[in-house]
NUZAFI-844442 format. One line per 5 residues: for each residue y negated, x, z of N, C-alpha, C. Coordinates in nm, 3 decimals. Each point is the difference from the previous one (the first is absolute). Last residue first. Layout:
Y X Z Y X Z Y X Z ~ ...
END
This chain:
1.892 5.613 -0.608 0.147 0.001 0.004 0.055 0.055 -0.128 ~ -0.471 -0.086 0.325 0.048 0.074 -0.117 0.151 0.010 0.012 ~ -0.272 -0.192 0.342 0.027 -0.093 -0.109 0.039 0.070 -0.131 ~ -0.118 0.223 0.418 0.092 -0.106 0.043 0.044 -0.088 -0.118 ~ -0.339 0.334 -0.057 0.136 0.056 0.003 0.104 -0.105 0.042
-0.460 -0.114 0.019 0.044 0.011 -0.139 0.145 0.049 -0.003 ~ -0.201 -0.010 0.418 0.017 -0.136 -0.050 0.050 0.002 -0.144 ~ -0.112 0.412 0.199 0.120 -0.057 0.064 0.029 -0.140 -0.055 ~ -0.396 0.208 -0.139 0.116 0.065 -0.060 0.131 -0.052 0.060 ~ -0.406 -0.152 0.187 0.017 -0.051 -0.137 0.124 0.060 -0.064
-0.122 0.161 0.422 0.043 -0.139 0.012 0.025 -0.061 -0.138 ~ -0.178 0.445 0.026 0.141 -0.011 0.040 0.049 -0.144 0.004 ~ -0.406 0.140 -0.332 0.028 -0.005 0.143 0.146 -0.024 0.029 ~ -0.219 0.075 -0.435 -0.032 -0.135 0.049 0.028 -0.016 0.149 ~ -0.149 0.428 -0.317 0.107 -0.040 0.090 -0.037 -0.137 0.056
-0.147 0.279 -0.467 -0.034 -0.095 0.107 0.122 -0.030 0.084 ~ -0.082 0.256 -0.432 -0.014 0.078 0.122 -0.040 -0.086 0.119 ~ 0.107 -0.129 -0.469 -0.139 -0.002 0.045 -0.023 0.083 0.127 ~ 0.437 -0.045 -0.183 -0.083 0.054 -0.107 -0.146 0.009 0.042 ~ 0.308 -0.207 0.294 0.028 0.144 -0.012 -0.092 0.064 -0.104
-0.020 -0.468 0.044 -0.053 0.066 0.121 0.020 0.151 -0.008 ~ 0.190 -0.256 -0.343 -0.146 0.000 -0.009 -0.062 0.070 0.121 ~ 0.469 -0.061 -0.005 -0.041 0.097 -0.101 -0.153 0.010 -0.007 ~ 0.184 -0.331 0.277 0.022 0.133 0.056 -0.044 0.109 -0.096 ~ -0.020 -0.444 -0.155 -0.094 0.019 0.111 0.014 0.141 0.057
0.310 -0.138 -0.321 -0.130 0.027 -0.061 -0.106 0.027 0.106 ~ 0.422 -0.134 0.150 0.006 0.137 -0.051 -0.130 0.037 -0.070 ~ 0.041 -0.440 0.159 -0.003 0.094 0.112 0.005 0.145 -0.049 ~ 0.039 -0.348 -0.317 -0.135 0.003 0.057 -0.008 0.103 0.113 ~ 0.424 -0.071 -0.187 -0.088 0.063 -0.098 -0.142 0.012 0.056
0.327 -0.240 0.245 0.018 0.145 0.011 -0.092 0.077 -0.096 ~ -0.176 -0.473 0.154 0.115 0.049 -0.076 0.014 0.150 0.025 ~ -0.219 -0.344 0.368 -0.027 0.085 -0.117 0.128 0.039 -0.070 ~ -0.067 -0.250 0.422 0.023 -0.081 -0.121 -0.022 0.081 -0.128 ~ -0.056 0.194 0.437 0.126 -0.075 0.012 0.031 -0.079 -0.127
-0.418 0.243 0.058 0.116 0.083 -0.033 0.132 -0.076 0.002 ~ -0.492 -0.119 0.088 0.089 -0.070 -0.091 0.128 0.072 -0.033 ~ -0.342 0.177 0.294 0.017 -0.139 0.045 0.099 -0.076 -0.088 ~ -0.125 0.443 -0.122 0.080 0.000 0.124 0.030 -0.143 0.044 ~ -0.292 0.054 -0.357 0.138 0.029 -0.041 0.091 0.001 0.123
-0.458 -0.048 0.078 0.054 -0.119 -0.067 0.144 0.020 -0.043 ~ -0.230 0.365 0.180 0.025 -0.100 0.105 0.058 -0.127 -0.059 ~ -0.148 0.336 -0.293 0.125 0.039 0.065 0.037 -0.099 0.110 ~ -0.416 -0.056 -0.209 0.108 -0.032 -0.094 0.136 0.034 0.061 ~ -0.380 0.116 0.251 0.010 -0.146 -0.010 0.113 -0.040 -0.095
-0.104 0.462 0.047 0.058 -0.055 0.124 0.019 -0.150 -0.010 ~ -0.219 0.220 -0.356 0.141 0.040 0.007 0.067 -0.062 0.122 ~ -0.458 -0.060 -0.033 0.068 -0.080 -0.103 0.149 0.033 0.000 ~ -0.281 0.248 0.284 0.011 -0.139 0.048 0.072 -0.089 -0.100 ~ -0.094 0.462 -0.113 0.106 -0.018 0.101 0.016 -0.144 0.049
-0.188 0.090 -0.500 -0.046 0.029 0.136 0.111 -0.031 0.103 ~ 0.194 0.112 -0.475 -0.103 -0.093 0.049 -0.046 0.040 0.140 ~ 0.208 0.316 -0.392 0.020 -0.041 0.138 -0.113 -0.094 0.043 ~ 0.249 0.157 -0.477 -0.131 -0.035 0.057 0.022 -0.057 0.139 ~ 0.312 0.136 -0.374 -0.024 0.098 0.106 -0.141 -0.017 0.058
0.235 -0.278 -0.332 -0.122 0.074 -0.035 -0.033 0.111 0.099 ~ 0.377 -0.273 0.075 0.016 0.043 -0.140 -0.119 0.086 -0.042 ~ -0.020 -0.214 0.419 0.082 0.121 0.000 0.022 0.053 -0.141 ~ -0.223 -0.411 0.060 -0.086 0.110 0.046 0.078 0.132 -0.004 ~ 0.251 -0.377 -0.099 -0.097 0.029 -0.106 -0.096 0.111 0.040
0.310 -0.161 0.320 0.069 0.074 -0.106 -0.098 0.039 -0.111 ~ -0.162 -0.274 0.346 0.030 0.135 0.050 0.065 0.085 -0.108 ~ -0.074 -0.450 -0.106 -0.126 0.072 0.014 0.024 0.143 0.047 ~ 0.370 -0.288 -0.025 -0.049 0.034 -0.134 -0.132 0.077 0.006 ~ 0.181 -0.171 0.402 0.079 0.113 -0.049 -0.050 0.043 -0.138
-0.195 -0.380 0.178 -0.035 0.114 0.085 0.073 0.125 -0.047 ~ 0.113 -0.405 -0.205 -0.128 0.051 -0.047 -0.048 0.118 0.084 ~ 0.395 -0.222 0.125 0.023 0.067 -0.129 -0.132 0.058 -0.054 ~ -0.019 -0.262 0.391 0.066 0.128 0.027 0.020 0.078 -0.131 ~ -0.404 -0.331 -0.010 0.142 -0.017 0.029 0.059 0.139 0.027
-0.518 -0.087 0.106 0.093 0.037 -0.106 0.143 -0.036 0.042 ~ -0.384 -0.041 0.288 0.009 -0.112 -0.094 0.097 0.027 -0.115 ~ -0.132 0.315 0.348 0.096 -0.097 0.052 0.015 -0.123 -0.090 ~ -0.313 0.351 -0.118 0.135 0.057 0.017 0.102 -0.102 0.047 ~ -0.498 -0.007 -0.120 0.098 -0.100 -0.044 0.144 0.039 0.033
-0.389 0.282 0.088 -0.021 -0.126 0.073 0.101 -0.109 -0.035 ~ 0.040 0.426 -0.238 0.007 0.011 0.146 -0.017 -0.131 0.074 ~ -0.059 0.073 -0.486 0.133 -0.040 0.048 0.007 -0.003 0.152 ~ -0.387 0.160 -0.229 0.008 -0.147 -0.006 0.134 -0.049 0.054 ~ -0.068 0.464 -0.034 -0.095 -0.055 0.097 0.004 -0.153 0.004
0.258 0.229 -0.327 0.053 0.023 0.135 -0.091 -0.062 0.105 ~ -0.139 -0.008 -0.451 0.112 -0.093 0.021 0.056 0.015 0.142 ~ -0.332 0.304 -0.127 -0.057 -0.135 0.010 0.110 -0.102 0.027 ~ 0.133 0.439 -0.089 -0.061 -0.009 0.133 -0.062 -0.137 0.022 ~ 0.174 0.098 -0.424 0.109 -0.011 0.097 -0.056 -0.016 0.141
-0.308 0.086 -0.338 0.054 -0.136 -0.015 0.115 -0.023 0.099 ~ -0.188 0.430 -0.022 -0.099 -0.094 0.055 0.052 -0.143 -0.008 ~ 0.261 0.353 -0.194 -0.001 0.000 0.146 -0.096 -0.100 0.061 ~ 0.234 -0.077 -0.484 -0.103 0.084 0.060 -0.002 -0.015 0.151 ~ 0.321 -0.203 -0.311 -0.131 -0.061 -0.019 -0.116 0.081 0.058
0.507 0.105 -0.221 -0.080 0.030 0.120 -0.140 -0.055 -0.021 ~ 0.495 -0.134 -0.210 -0.141 0.021 -0.034 -0.078 0.021 0.129 ~ 0.477 -0.136 -0.100 -0.024 0.144 0.015 -0.142 0.036 -0.047 ~ 0.220 -0.441 0.043 -0.046 0.050 -0.131 -0.024 0.151 0.001 ~ 0.127 -0.224 0.399 0.106 -0.026 -0.098 -0.035 0.055 -0.138
-0.327 0.024 0.342 0.113 0.090 0.029 0.112 -0.019 -0.102 ~ -0.372 -0.286 -0.027 -0.040 0.137 -0.036 0.117 0.096 0.024 ~ 0.068 -0.442 0.138 -0.001 0.013 -0.146 -0.040 0.141 -0.042 ~ -0.015 -0.114 0.461 0.139 0.007 -0.048 0.004 0.023 -0.151 ~ -0.424 -0.074 0.191 0.055 0.130 0.041 0.143 0.018 -0.050
-0.212 -0.420 -0.087 -0.069 0.112 -0.063 0.067 0.134 0.032 ~ 0.163 -0.399 0.206 0.025 -0.001 -0.145 -0.064 0.120 -0.068 ~ -0.082 -0.060 0.466 0.139 0.035 -0.030 0.024 0.008 -0.150 ~ -0.424 -0.144 0.142 0.022 0.138 0.043 0.141 0.045 -0.040 ~ -0.116 -0.449 -0.070 -0.065 0.087 -0.098 0.022 0.147 0.035
0.166 -0.324 0.302 0.072 -0.005 -0.127 -0.062 0.093 -0.104 ~ -0.208 -0.049 0.440 0.129 0.070 -0.001 0.070 0.002 -0.136 ~ -0.516 -0.062 -0.040 0.090 -0.050 0.102 0.132 0.074 -0.012 ~ -0.529 0.141 -0.160 0.143 -0.018 -0.026 0.071 -0.056 0.123 ~ -0.476 0.138 -0.065 0.036 -0.142 0.016 0.149 -0.026 -0.021
-0.195 0.436 -0.056 -0.035 -0.041 0.137 0.036 -0.147 0.027 ~ 0.049 0.196 -0.440 0.105 0.035 0.094 -0.030 -0.048 0.142 ~ -0.274 -0.022 -0.422 0.061 -0.120 0.056 0.099 0.029 0.112 ~ -0.242 0.324 -0.283 -0.100 -0.078 0.073 0.055 -0.123 0.068 ~ 0.287 0.276 -0.269 -0.058 0.082 0.108 -0.101 -0.078 0.084
0.246 -0.142 -0.413 0.037 -0.052 0.132 -0.068 0.073 0.115 ~ -0.067 0.134 -0.457 -0.042 -0.141 0.014 0.027 -0.052 0.140 ~ 0.150 0.434 -0.115 -0.146 -0.003 0.002 -0.052 -0.142 0.022 ~ 0.466 0.059 -0.051 -0.047 0.064 0.124 -0.152 -0.012 0.010 ~ 0.192 -0.150 -0.399 0.035 -0.090 0.111 -0.050 0.058 0.132
-0.046 0.269 -0.378 -0.092 -0.114 -0.009 0.026 -0.098 0.114 ~ 0.297 0.355 -0.051 -0.126 0.050 0.054 -0.105 -0.111 -0.003 ~ 0.409 -0.093 -0.202 0.016 0.007 0.145 -0.127 0.051 0.067 ~ 0.013 -0.005 -0.469 -0.002 -0.137 0.052 0.011 0.002 0.152 ~ 0.040 0.413 -0.213 -0.137 -0.052 -0.017 -0.011 -0.143 0.054
0.422 0.224 -0.020 -0.083 0.042 0.113 -0.142 -0.055 -0.009 ~ 0.395 -0.277 -0.238 -0.054 0.136 -0.008 -0.094 0.027 0.118 ~ 0.420 -0.340 0.054 -0.130 0.007 -0.067 -0.051 0.144 -0.004 ~ 0.497 -0.210 0.035 -0.078 0.112 0.053 -0.131 0.007 -0.075 ~ 0.401 -0.390 0.119 -0.099 0.049 -0.095 -0.082 0.110 0.066
0.363 -0.313 0.168 0.036 0.136 -0.039 -0.091 0.056 -0.109 ~ -0.029 -0.420 0.256 0.038 -0.009 -0.141 0.045 0.136 -0.055 ~ -0.156 -0.034 0.445 0.117 -0.087 -0.010 0.048 -0.016 -0.144 ~ -0.398 0.243 0.085 0.117 0.071 0.053 0.125 -0.084 -0.019 ~ -0.403 -0.201 -0.114 0.030 0.108 -0.095 0.123 0.078 0.046
-0.169 -0.330 0.289 0.069 -0.058 -0.115 0.037 0.107 -0.103 ~ -0.263 0.123 0.374 0.138 -0.028 0.039 0.080 -0.056 -0.118 ~ -0.460 0.070 -0.066 0.070 0.128 0.018 0.147 -0.024 0.033 ~ -0.271 -0.378 -0.019 0.024 0.055 -0.135 0.072 0.134 0.008 ~ -0.144 -0.205 0.399 0.116 -0.069 -0.056 0.033 0.050 -0.140
-0.387 0.169 0.211 0.120 0.042 0.073 0.125 -0.064 -0.058 ~ -0.415 -0.134 -0.183 0.024 0.142 -0.026 0.130 0.046 0.065 ~ -0.148 -0.440 0.087 0.050 0.015 -0.137 0.028 0.145 -0.035 ~ -0.197 -0.097 0.417 0.138 -0.051 -0.003 0.059 0.019 -0.140 ~ -0.454 0.105 0.062 0.085 0.099 0.067 0.146 -0.042 -0.002
-0.280 -0.191 -0.398 -0.021 -0.001 0.145 0.091 0.106 0.061 ~ -0.197 0.025 -0.511 0.115 -0.030 0.084 -0.043 -0.005 0.147 ~ -0.280 0.127 -0.376 0.003 -0.145 0.024 0.113 -0.041 0.093 ~ -0.071 0.453 -0.159 -0.111 -0.038 0.086 -0.005 -0.148 0.033 ~ 0.318 0.184 -0.314 0.032 0.034 0.139 -0.109 -0.043 0.097
0.063 -0.034 -0.507 -0.040 -0.110 0.089 0.023 0.030 0.148 ~ 0.106 0.309 -0.362 -0.130 -0.053 -0.038 -0.050 -0.105 0.098 ~ 0.435 0.184 0.056 -0.101 0.105 0.019 -0.139 -0.056 -0.027 ~ 0.364 -0.278 -0.089 -0.016 0.018 0.144 -0.108 0.104 0.028 ~ 0.119 -0.073 -0.446 -0.070 -0.117 0.054 -0.023 0.016 0.149
0.256 0.324 -0.227 -0.142 0.014 -0.029 -0.080 -0.117 0.057
END
């Protein structure tokens, strides 16, 4: 209740980190609180950096809470310019989270995230690579032959 009552006082970093902390504590907040977080953060999404984008989107997916198509689209648009700033694990987490919601980000965002995964495939875990392939398949996105060959080289 305190978080719901004070959500408007939270910075974008505090909102995203609070969502992630709730997941890590295995706490499932009610839909009303999550809707309050979405509504509060809606005006702040344009200023989100890579960490806030990842923490928010990953948390919604882990909590199985759909924040709405408009919110997902806002997160996708903000993620695009930051695509190369995300770690490989975060790029995969974003793709997987969009796939969980069956929300297809704009083609340029998909391509940029897939490019990052391709560049890091040699150091990626098998889990990350399989999540990447699953997300691409679920989203109906072909990352291209060169990317698939590079990923296949490192799947063992």
